[in-house]
Kinemage of the C-alpha trace (Angstrom):
@kinemage 1
@onewidth
@group {chain A} dominant
@subgroup {mainchain}
@vectorlist {calphas} color= white
{ca met a 1} P 34.921 29.597 -12.019
{ca cys a 2} L 35.966 31.994 -9.314
{ca leu a 3} L 32.487 31.858 -7.753
{ca leu a 4} L 32.292 28.037 -7.754
{ca pro a 5} L 34.183 27.505 -4.415
{ca cys a 6} L 31.945 30.118 -2.771
{ca met a 7} L 28.787 28.420 -4.066
{ca met a 8} L 29.953 24.994 -2.888
{ca thr a 9} L 30.865 26.397 0.534
{ca gly a 10} L 27.443 28.037 0.772
{ca his a 11} L 25.613 24.795 -0.071
{ca leu a 12} L 27.683 22.906 2.499
{ca leu a 13} L 26.928 25.521 5.161
{ca ile a 14} L 23.179 25.261 4.448
{ca tyr a 15} L 23.271 21.457 4.696
{ca val a 16} L 25.158 21.575 8.034
{ca met a 17} L 22.696 24.102 9.482
{ca val a 18} L 19.679 22.019 8.398
{ca ser a 19} L 21.233 18.842 9.854
{ca ile a 20} L 21.914 20.554 13.180
{ca phe a 21} L 18.401 21.966 13.316
{ca val a 22} L 16.769 18.561 12.618
{ca thr a 23} L 18.923 16.785 15.195
{ca ile a 24} L 18.265 19.363 17.925
{ca ser a 25} L 14.544 19.624 17.258
{ca tyr a 26} L 13.924 15.867 17.171
{ca ser a 27} L 12.499 14.293 20.314
{ca pro a 28} L 11.816 10.549 20.585
{ca pro a 29} L 8.150 9.504 20.747
{ca gln a 30} L 6.666 9.175 24.223
{ca ile a 31} L 5.989 5.560 25.165
{ca ser a 32} L 3.215 5.056 27.680
{ca val a 33} L 3.246 1.255 27.981
{ca his a 34} L 5.721 -1.552 27.442
{ca tyr a 35} L 3.571 -3.702 25.173
{ca ile a 36} L 0.559 -2.570 23.165
{ca ala a 37} L -2.636 -4.577 22.761
{ca pro a 38} L -4.807 -4.095 19.665
{ca gly a 39} L -6.760 -0.881 19.449
{ca ala a 40} L -7.930 1.881 17.177
{ca ser a 41} L -5.191 3.926 15.621
{ca ala a 42} L -5.276 7.693 15.758
{ca asn a 43} L -5.755 7.394 12.011
{ca ser a 44} L -9.297 6.144 11.520
{ca gly a 45} L -9.559 6.703 7.789
{ca ala a 46} L -9.309 3.891 5.276
{ca leu a 47} L -6.409 5.386 3.390
{ca ala a 48} L -2.896 5.034 4.750
{ca ser a 49} L -2.087 8.268 6.548
{ca his a 50} L 1.182 10.076 7.091
{ca pro a 51} L 3.235 9.105 10.181
{ca leu a 52} L 3.738 11.691 12.893
{ca gly a 53} L 7.487 11.221 13.185
{ca pro a 54} L 10.475 8.906 12.759
{ca phe a 55} L 10.467 5.564 14.596
{ca trp a 56} L 14.227 5.309 15.062
{ca asn a 57} L 16.446 7.997 16.507
{ca leu a 58} L 18.050 10.235 13.925
{ca arg a 59} L 21.272 9.999 15.929
{ca leu a 60} L 23.290 6.940 15.028
{ca glu a 61} L 22.989 4.140 17.607
{ca glu a 62} L 26.569 2.869 17.607
{ca ser a 63} L 25.831 -0.257 19.651
{ca ala a 64} L 22.909 -1.678 17.586
{ca leu a 65} L 23.731 -3.574 14.398
{ca trp a 66} L 20.469 -2.937 12.502
{ca asn a 67} L 20.589 0.780 13.278
{ca arg a 68} L 24.179 1.055 12.033
{ca leu a 69} L 23.449 -0.818 8.811
{ca gln a 70} L 20.278 1.189 8.187
{ca his a 71} L 22.197 4.407 8.830
{ca ile a 72} L 24.596 3.424 6.033
{ca trp a 73} L 21.718 2.976 3.585
{ca asp a 74} L 20.073 6.187 4.742
{ca arg a 75} L 23.250 8.050 3.878
{ca gln a 76} L 23.568 6.242 0.552
{ca his a 77} L 20.085 7.258 -0.536
{ca asn a 78} L 20.196 10.769 0.890
{ca pro a 79} L 19.658 13.069 -2.141
{ca ile a 80} L 21.460 15.926 -0.415
{ca leu a 81} L 24.617 13.852 0.036
{ca his a 82} L 24.557 11.976 -3.278
{ca gly a 83} L 22.372 13.962 -5.627
{ca asn a 84} L 19.114 12.765 -7.144
{ca thr a 85} L 19.539 8.981 -6.823
{ca thr a 86} L 17.327 6.449 -8.584
{ca gly a 87} L 17.000 4.197 -5.562
{ca val a 88} L 19.610 1.718 -6.842
{ca met a 89} L 22.223 0.889 -4.211
{ca arg a 90} L 25.657 2.200 -5.091
{ca lys a 91} L 28.951 2.621 -3.336
{ca pro a 92} L 29.341 6.114 -1.852
{ca lys a 93} L 32.117 8.381 -3.036
{ca thr a 94} L 33.220 9.284 0.475
{ca lys a 95} L 35.763 7.141 2.318
{ca leu a 96} L 34.103 4.934 4.926
{ca ser a 97} L 35.484 2.914 7.806
{ca pro a 98} L 36.748 -0.614 7.005
{ca ser a 99} L 33.733 -2.315 8.601
{ca val a 100} L 31.385 -0.193 6.508
{ca glu a 101} L 33.329 -0.807 3.319
{ca glu a 102} L 33.056 -4.547 3.913
{ca glu a 103} L 29.282 -4.151 3.903
{ca tyr a 104} L 29.322 -3.208 0.210
{ca ile a 105} L 31.270 -6.227 -0.942
{ca ile a 106} L 29.695 -8.821 1.337
{ca asp a 107} L 28.022 -11.735 -0.382
{ca cys a 108} L 25.681 -14.508 0.751
{ca met a 109} L 28.551 -16.748 1.840
{ca ser a 110} L 30.490 -14.071 3.728
{ca tyr a 111} L 28.928 -12.909 6.984
{ca lys a 112} L 31.964 -12.601 9.276
{ca cys a 113} L 31.976 -8.804 9.240
{ca leu a 114} L 28.414 -8.693 10.597
{ca val a 115} L 29.136 -11.303 13.271
{ca his a 116} L 32.306 -9.452 14.257
{ca gln a 117} L 30.300 -6.307 15.011
{ca leu a 118} L 28.126 -8.042 17.652
{ca his a 119} L 29.898 -8.451 20.979
{ca asp a 120} L 27.216 -10.849 22.295
{ca tyr a 121} L 26.738 -12.887 19.122
{ca asn a 122} L 27.712 -16.238 20.697
{ca ser a 123} L 25.211 -15.784 23.520
{ca leu a 124} L 22.218 -15.126 21.252
{ca pro a 125} L 19.583 -17.810 20.497
{ca glu a 126} L 20.361 -19.843 17.392
{ca gln a 127} L 17.447 -18.449 15.345
{ca met a 128} L 18.745 -14.916 15.938
{ca arg a 129} L 22.297 -15.936 14.994
{ca ala a 130} L 20.980 -17.637 11.835
{ca phe a 131} L 19.104 -14.478 10.842
{ca ile a 132} L 22.178 -12.283 11.325
{ca arg a 133} L 24.303 -14.638 9.221
{ca ser a 134} L 21.909 -14.359 6.276
{ca met a 135} L 20.222 -10.962 6.672
{ca his a 136} L 22.147 -9.567 3.695
{ca cys a 137} L 20.683 -12.240 1.367
{ca arg a 138} L 17.584 -11.124 -0.514
{ca gln a 139} L 17.529 -13.272 -3.657
{ca tyr a 140} L 16.635 -16.957 -3.569
{ca pro a 141} L 15.811 -19.369 -6.411
{ca leu a 142} L 12.142 -20.048 -7.079
{ca leu a 143} L 11.653 -23.817 -6.738
{ca ile a 144} L 7.958 -23.894 -7.667
{ca asn a 145} L 6.399 -21.133 -9.738
{ca gln a 146} L 2.890 -20.406 -10.985
{ca pro a 147} L 3.356 -17.860 -13.779
{ca asp a 148} L -0.310 -18.145 -14.826
{ca ala a 149} L -1.809 -17.977 -11.327
{ca cys a 150} L -3.243 -14.502 -11.933
{ca gly a 151} L -4.828 -15.273 -15.282
{ca gly a 152} L -8.213 -13.608 -15.800
{ca asn a 153} L -11.572 -15.215 -16.386
{ca lys a 154} L -12.526 -14.248 -19.910
{ca ser a 155} L -15.939 -15.909 -19.679
{ca phe a 156} L -16.879 -13.182 -17.191
{ca gly a 157} L -14.936 -10.470 -19.003
{ca leu a 158} L -12.383 -10.263 -16.181
{ca glu a 159} L -8.751 -9.824 -17.126
{ca thr a 160} L -7.171 -9.302 -13.709
{ca pro a 161} L -7.922 -10.268 -10.072
{ca met a 162} L -9.854 -7.874 -7.901
{ca leu a 163} L -8.205 -9.570 -4.918
{ca leu a 164} L -5.044 -11.688 -4.772
{ca met a 165} L -4.837 -13.764 -1.588
{ca ala a 166} L -1.182 -14.464 -0.680
{ca ile a 167} L -1.116 -16.921 2.230
{ca lys a 168} L 2.044 -17.740 4.163
{ca ser a 169} L 2.195 -21.476 4.752
{ca gln a 170} L 4.707 -24.257 5.388
{ca val a 171} L 5.363 -27.471 3.484
{ca gly a 172} L 3.709 -29.703 6.083
{ca asn a 173} L 0.554 -27.588 6.467
{ca phe a 174} L -1.424 -29.298 3.701
{ca glu a 175} L -4.544 -29.588 5.884
{ca asn a 176} L -4.595 -25.813 6.442
{ca arg a 177} L -4.184 -25.087 2.733
{ca gln a 178} L -6.914 -27.529 1.769
{ca ala a 179} L -9.345 -26.063 4.298
{ca ile a 180} L -8.645 -22.580 2.886
{ca arg a 181} L -9.218 -23.804 -0.698
{ca glu a 182} L -12.582 -25.267 0.328
{ca thr a 183} L -13.740 -22.218 2.291
{ca trp a 184} L -12.705 -18.567 2.276
{ca gly a 185} L -9.774 -18.926 -0.141
{ca gln a 186} L -11.625 -20.336 -3.140
{ca ser a 187} L -10.191 -19.038 -6.412
{ca gly a 188} L -12.637 -17.772 -9.005
{ca leu a 189} L -15.525 -15.341 -9.171
{ca val a 190} L -16.630 -14.564 -5.609
{ca lys a 191} L -19.779 -12.611 -4.783
{ca gly a 192} L -19.922 -9.868 -2.211
{ca glu a 193} L -22.266 -10.201 0.751
{ca leu a 194} L -24.054 -6.859 0.548
{ca asn a 195} L -23.950 -5.388 -2.935
{ca arg a 196} L -23.293 -8.827 -4.503
{ca lys a 197} L -20.855 -7.192 -6.889
{ca gly a 198} L -17.906 -9.363 -5.880
{ca gly a 199} L -14.916 -9.896 -8.100
{ca leu a 200} L -12.254 -12.283 -9.333
{ca val a 201} L -10.216 -13.807 -6.503
{ca arg a 202} L -6.958 -15.723 -6.872
{ca thr a 203} L -5.249 -17.549 -3.989
{ca ile a 204} L -1.589 -18.530 -3.782
{ca phe a 205} L 0.464 -20.040 -0.941
{ca leu a 206} L 3.973 -18.808 -0.076
{ca leu a 207} L 6.431 -21.474 1.092
{ca gly a 208} L 10.117 -21.962 1.819
{ca arg a 209} L 12.046 -25.173 2.408
{ca gln a 210} L 11.309 -27.360 5.428
{ca asp a 211} L 13.284 -26.200 8.449
{ca ser a 212} L 15.512 -29.151 9.331
{ca ser a 213} L 16.830 -27.377 12.449
{ca thr a 214} L 13.545 -27.994 14.308
{ca gly a 215} L 14.004 -31.761 14.114
{ca pro a 216} L 13.706 -34.616 11.629
{ca his a 217} L 10.851 -34.298 9.147
{ca pro a 218} L 9.561 -36.734 6.521
{ca asp a 219} L 10.479 -35.753 2.981
{ca leu a 220} L 7.308 -34.164 1.574
{ca arg a 221} L 8.751 -32.820 -1.664
{ca asn a 222} L 6.986 -35.367 -3.877
{ca leu a 223} L 3.653 -34.725 -2.160
{ca leu a 224} L 4.161 -30.969 -2.521
{ca asp a 225} L 4.876 -31.403 -6.245
{ca leu a 226} L 1.631 -33.357 -6.662
{ca glu a 227} L -0.287 -30.709 -4.724
{ca ser a 228} L 1.201 -27.981 -6.893
{ca gln a 229} L 0.366 -29.820 -10.101
{ca lys a 230} L -3.239 -30.330 -9.007
{ca tyr a 231} L -4.079 -26.895 -7.602
{ca lys a 232} L -1.463 -24.674 -9.306
{ca asp a 233} L -1.351 -22.300 -6.339
{ca ile a 234} L 2.007 -23.081 -4.667
{ca leu a 235} L 4.999 -20.710 -4.718
{ca gln a 236} L 8.127 -22.094 -3.078
{ca trp a 237} L 11.576 -20.510 -2.691
{ca asp a 238} L 14.878 -22.084 -1.718
{ca phe a 239} L 15.313 -20.671 1.790
{ca arg a 240} L 14.797 -22.177 5.239
{ca asp a 241} L 11.187 -21.699 6.328
{ca ser a 242} L 11.616 -20.358 9.868
{ca phe a 243} L 9.783 -17.681 11.850
{ca tyr a 244} L 12.563 -15.130 11.427
{ca asn a 245} L 12.579 -15.742 7.662
{ca leu a 246} L 8.914 -14.806 7.154
{ca thr a 247} L 10.081 -11.368 6.039
{ca leu a 248} L 11.647 -13.029 2.987
{ca lys a 249} L 8.207 -14.212 1.888
{ca asp a 250} L 7.049 -10.604 1.652
{ca leu a 251} L 10.122 -9.506 -0.303
{ca leu a 252} L 10.084 -12.436 -2.727
{ca phe a 253} L 6.304 -12.254 -3.158
{ca trp a 254} L 6.524 -8.567 -4.098
{ca his a 255} L 9.071 -9.409 -6.772
{ca trp a 256} L 6.849 -12.217 -8.060
{ca leu a 257} L 3.841 -9.887 -8.015
{ca gln a 258} L 5.640 -7.291 -10.093
{ca gln a 259} L 6.562 -9.873 -12.712
{ca tyr a 260} L 3.438 -12.042 -12.879
{ca cys a 261} L 0.488 -10.198 -11.322
{ca ser a 262} L 1.211 -6.466 -11.350
{ca thr a 263} L -2.370 -5.526 -12.283
{ca ala a 264} L -4.048 -7.059 -9.205
{ca val a 265} L -6.237 -4.358 -7.679
{ca phe a 266} L -5.862 -5.486 -4.047
{ca val a 267} L -3.648 -7.916 -2.141
{ca phe a 268} L -4.482 -9.809 1.035
{ca lys a 269} L -1.452 -11.130 2.890
{ca gly a 270} L -2.155 -13.520 5.735
{ca asp a 271} L -1.265 -16.693 7.597
{ca asp a 272} L -2.787 -20.113 6.982
{ca asp a 273} L -4.512 -20.218 10.383
{ca val a 274} L -6.825 -17.206 9.930
{ca phe a 275} L -10.426 -17.108 8.751
{ca val a 276} L -11.530 -14.390 6.313
{ca arg a 277} L -15.056 -13.387 5.327
{ca thr a 278} L -14.016 -12.916 1.717
{ca gly a 279} L -17.388 -11.662 0.465
{ca ala a 280} L -17.516 -8.979 3.165
{ca leu a 281} L -13.907 -8.040 2.424
{ca leu a 282} L -14.770 -7.604 -1.265
{ca asp a 283} L -17.689 -5.336 -0.291
{ca tyr a 284} L -15.303 -3.200 1.745
{ca leu a 285} L -12.695 -3.060 -1.022
{ca his a 286} L -15.249 -2.145 -3.685
{ca lys a 287} L -16.346 0.767 -1.526
{ca gln a 288} L -12.750 1.961 -1.120
{ca trp a 289} L -12.110 1.606 -4.861
{ca glu a 290} L -15.246 3.520 -5.831
{ca glu a 291} L -14.478 6.343 -3.394
{ca his a 292} L -10.928 6.522 -4.712
{ca asn a 293} L -12.143 6.770 -8.318
{ca met a 294} L -14.630 9.509 -7.383
{ca trp a 295} L -11.904 11.473 -5.602
{ca arg a 296} L -9.528 10.978 -8.513
{ca ala a 297} L -12.156 12.262 -10.959
{ca tyr a 298} L -12.954 15.226 -8.697
{ca arg a 299} L -9.282 16.227 -8.575
{ca asn a 300} L -8.773 15.376 -12.248
{ca glu a 301} L -5.718 13.264 -11.407
{ca thr a 302} L -6.011 10.103 -13.468
{ca asp a 303} L -2.640 8.746 -12.287
{ca met a 304} L -3.332 9.133 -8.542
{ca met a 305} L -2.553 5.852 -6.750
{ca leu a 306} L -4.646 4.278 -4.005
{ca asp a 307} L -2.465 4.026 -0.880
{ca leu a 308} L -4.596 1.634 1.143
{ca phe a 309} L -3.106 -0.530 3.905
{ca val a 310} L -5.555 -1.885 6.490
{ca gly a 311} L -5.353 -4.279 9.414
{ca asp a 312} L -5.213 -4.516 13.194
{ca val a 313} L -2.820 -1.656 13.969
{ca ile a 314} L -0.410 -1.784 16.901
{ca asn a 315} L 1.075 1.542 18.005
{ca asn a 316} L 4.079 2.453 20.146
{ca ala a 317} L 5.308 -1.131 20.556
{ca arg a 318} L 8.787 -1.820 21.881
{ca pro a 319} L 11.042 -4.769 21.035
{ca asn a 320} L 10.683 -7.794 23.284
{ca arg a 321} L 13.917 -8.237 25.211
{ca glu a 322} L 13.126 -11.628 26.766
{ca pro a 323} L 15.400 -14.257 25.097
{ca ala a 324} L 12.972 -17.118 25.685
{ca thr a 325} L 10.121 -15.522 23.711
{ca lys a 326} L 9.257 -15.968 20.058
{ca tyr a 327} L 9.602 -12.246 19.264
{ca tyr a 328} L 12.934 -11.676 21.011
{ca ile a 329} L 15.042 -8.830 19.603
{ca pro a 330} L 18.331 -8.173 21.464
{ca glu a 331} L 19.347 -4.603 22.202
{ca ser a 332} L 22.652 -5.224 20.427
{ca phe a 333} L 20.681 -5.784 17.204
{ca tyr a 334} L 18.027 -3.037 17.338
{ca lys a 335} L 17.396 0.042 19.471
{ca gly a 336} L 14.313 2.221 19.379
{ca val a 337} L 10.557 1.740 19.184
{ca tyr a 338} L 8.659 0.049 16.370
{ca pro a 339} L 6.739 2.082 13.809
{ca pro a 340} L 2.963 1.605 13.663
{ca tyr a 341} L 2.330 -1.783 12.074
{ca ala a 342} L -0.574 -4.129 11.407
{ca gly a 343} L 0.002 -7.515 12.981
{ca gly a 344} L -1.528 -10.763 13.965
{ca gly a 345} L -1.952 -12.749 10.790
{ca gly a 346} L -3.566 -10.656 8.058
{ca val a 347} L -3.572 -7.302 6.254
{ca val a 348} L -4.976 -5.986 2.980
{ca tyr a 349} L -3.383 -3.357 0.772
{ca ser a 350} L -3.751 -1.985 -2.738
{ca gly a 351} L -1.806 -3.589 -5.579
{ca ser a 352} L -0.208 -0.274 -6.512
{ca leu a 353} L 1.062 0.131 -2.949
{ca ala a 354} L 2.468 -3.416 -3.054
{ca leu a 355} L 4.677 -2.411 -5.983
{ca arg a 356} L 5.859 0.681 -4.108
{ca leu a 357} L 6.611 -1.480 -1.070
{ca arg a 358} L 8.761 -3.721 -3.253
{ca glu a 359} L 10.733 -0.720 -4.436
{ca val a 360} L 11.216 0.903 -1.044
{ca ser a 361} L 12.158 -2.424 0.581
{ca glu a 362} L 15.459 -2.164 -1.298
{ca arg a 363} L 16.311 0.689 1.076
{ca val a 364} L 15.191 -0.928 4.354
{ca arg a 365} L 17.367 -3.519 6.062
{ca leu a 366} L 15.790 -6.906 6.705
{ca phe a 367} L 14.170 -7.287 10.116
{ca pro a 368} L 13.326 -10.664 11.684
{ca ile a 369} L 9.649 -9.858 12.421
{ca asp a 370} L 7.676 -9.589 9.185
{ca asp a 371} L 4.800 -7.462 10.507
{ca val a 372} L 7.224 -4.893 11.909
{ca tyr a 373} L 9.205 -4.882 8.656
{ca leu a 374} L 6.071 -3.971 6.689
{ca gly a 375} L 5.571 -1.084 9.103
{ca met a 376} L 9.154 0.032 8.482
{ca cys a 377} L 8.672 -0.026 4.705
{ca leu a 378} L 5.412 1.914 5.016
{ca his a 379} L 7.126 4.496 7.192
{ca arg a 380} L 9.873 4.894 4.606
{ca leu a 381} L 7.127 5.682 2.071
{ca gly a 382} L 5.734 8.319 4.430
{ca leu a 383} L 2.630 6.248 5.251
{ca ser a 384} L 1.068 4.515 8.240
{ca pro a 385} L -1.312 1.543 8.338
{ca ser a 386} L -5.008 2.200 9.027
{ca his a 387} L -6.838 0.339 11.765
{ca his a 388} L -10.033 -1.576 10.981
{ca pro a 389} L -12.069 -3.049 13.874
{ca gly a 390} L -13.111 -5.968 11.652
{ca phe a 391} L -9.588 -7.444 11.795
{ca leu a 392} L -9.810 -9.461 15.016
{ca thr a 393} L -6.295 -10.811 15.204
{ca phe a 394} L -6.680 -11.493 18.933
{ca asp a 395} L -9.969 -13.342 18.372
{ca leu a 396} L -13.489 -12.754 19.633
{ca pro a 397} L -14.356 -13.012 23.326
{ca glu a 398} L -14.481 -16.702 24.235
{ca thr a 399} L -18.212 -16.562 24.972
{ca glu a 400} L -18.930 -15.257 21.442
{ca arg a 401} L -16.768 -17.556 19.309
{ca asp a 402} L -19.448 -20.192 18.704
{ca lys a 403} L -22.179 -17.697 17.801
{ca pro a 404} L -22.470 -17.110 14.018
{ca cys a 405} L -24.100 -13.690 14.545
{ca ala a 406} L -20.966 -12.486 16.348
{ca tyr a 407} L -19.133 -12.588 12.990
{ca arg a 408} L -21.465 -10.207 11.140
{ca ser a 409} L -18.983 -7.310 11.377
{ca val a 410} L -15.795 -9.402 11.206
{ca leu a 411} L -13.478 -9.351 8.182
{ca leu a 412} L -10.732 -11.546 9.662
{ca val a 413} L -10.359 -13.615 12.807
{ca his a 414} L -7.228 -15.329 14.145
{ca lys a 415} L -6.758 -18.117 14.700
{ca arg a 416} L -8.747 -21.119 13.455
{ca ser a 417} L -7.827 -24.757 12.884
{ca pro a 418} L -8.755 -26.451 9.568
{ca lys a 419} L -11.730 -28.153 11.231
{ca glu a 420} L -12.923 -24.857 12.722
{ca met a 421} L -12.600 -23.165 9.319
{ca leu a 422} L -14.872 -25.751 7.683
{ca thr a 423} L -17.440 -25.557 10.489
{ca leu a 424} L -17.481 -21.746 10.583
{ca trp a 425} L -17.720 -21.506 6.793
{ca lys a 426} L -20.825 -23.712 6.760
{ca gln a 427} L -22.425 -21.684 9.560
{ca leu a 428} L -21.781 -18.341 7.872
{ca gln a 429} L -23.257 -19.385 4.511
{ca ala a 430} L -26.707 -18.769 5.953
{ca leu a 431} L -26.538 -16.242 8.763
{ca pro a 432} L -29.884 -15.948 10.577
{ca ala a 433} L -32.047 -13.052 9.428
{ca gln a 434} L -32.100 -11.597 12.940
{ca cys a 435} L -28.353 -10.931 12.742
């Protein structure tokens, strides 16, 4: 007992020295340009690689709301400060300031403490104010569910999907959903283009409620119910379907995936205005899966997970500070650069990684841009997305868009109208031999 105070003092001294060393040695990443166009990442491999450094400053940014709130969670889940935590949010033992304490008791109807911490709240655009008012809400009722959407096809001996296509859509976008169902998003057994191996594909659409703030809309609930009954591929949650709420679709989908489709091998997450060469994507995924299994057998690690996350990677991007733009993020809300993220309408990742993303998302504050938020969650896992040149989220050159042969190496292209999807699908069914 006499040695216990000495041991505790020694542990505290070690922690202080390590904290000082990390803070002094950290230098923010060098930013060469203000906005980054698509391009190859430094990580060219298929597997998600380890990031080179933190994307937000280790020093607390007192004037940015997101940074302050994230700093609170970082301290909560710090194993040095609170022991070996299980990842479940809990109130810290140390006394915090009143504004911080309010954060732990805030509920979905009480947002005044967050608003109070933003000096320029009243001058922000309404969509930003709406996000701040509800950014602590993460659970919403499921209005339309499809618990059997991932059922296998026993006639082919398939018990689980090789690829689950989760498409973000809106209530009024029926034409987009129907074009996807008739072309690249067909559910069922889909053949690959090269090795013809293919696999079971299931497609679901992720929806919220119609956004009444954008103007009057006809009531489409009855039509949506009929669509859901016919195709059994609609998931709808009770939140306002706005651009800044797209992040909620990722969070709620991950929870749904864990409960109803946890054995899916791969997940494609995309928008309803992209075109995907599904057969070619299955060829690519089969190759990644086979290489992973060979590596796992070589290392004799049967429980080794496949950490694959692929798309059109954007590096070293900064927040857009122009209030009139779609991607506006005020400096009072977030300071720092963005982590590497895959943007522009579509990514593919392993099912096992999707479940890890769901878990780690409980320790990352909501961010109003969904692509960036995925990058934040990946970074928290110690991973970075991998760039694939076949994800053309900024489209082909205009002179090449009408040439079927130009799509021979494409996995995804953004963006295409329903009519263009149907036309392109028909053209690509029989690519000329000279391609």
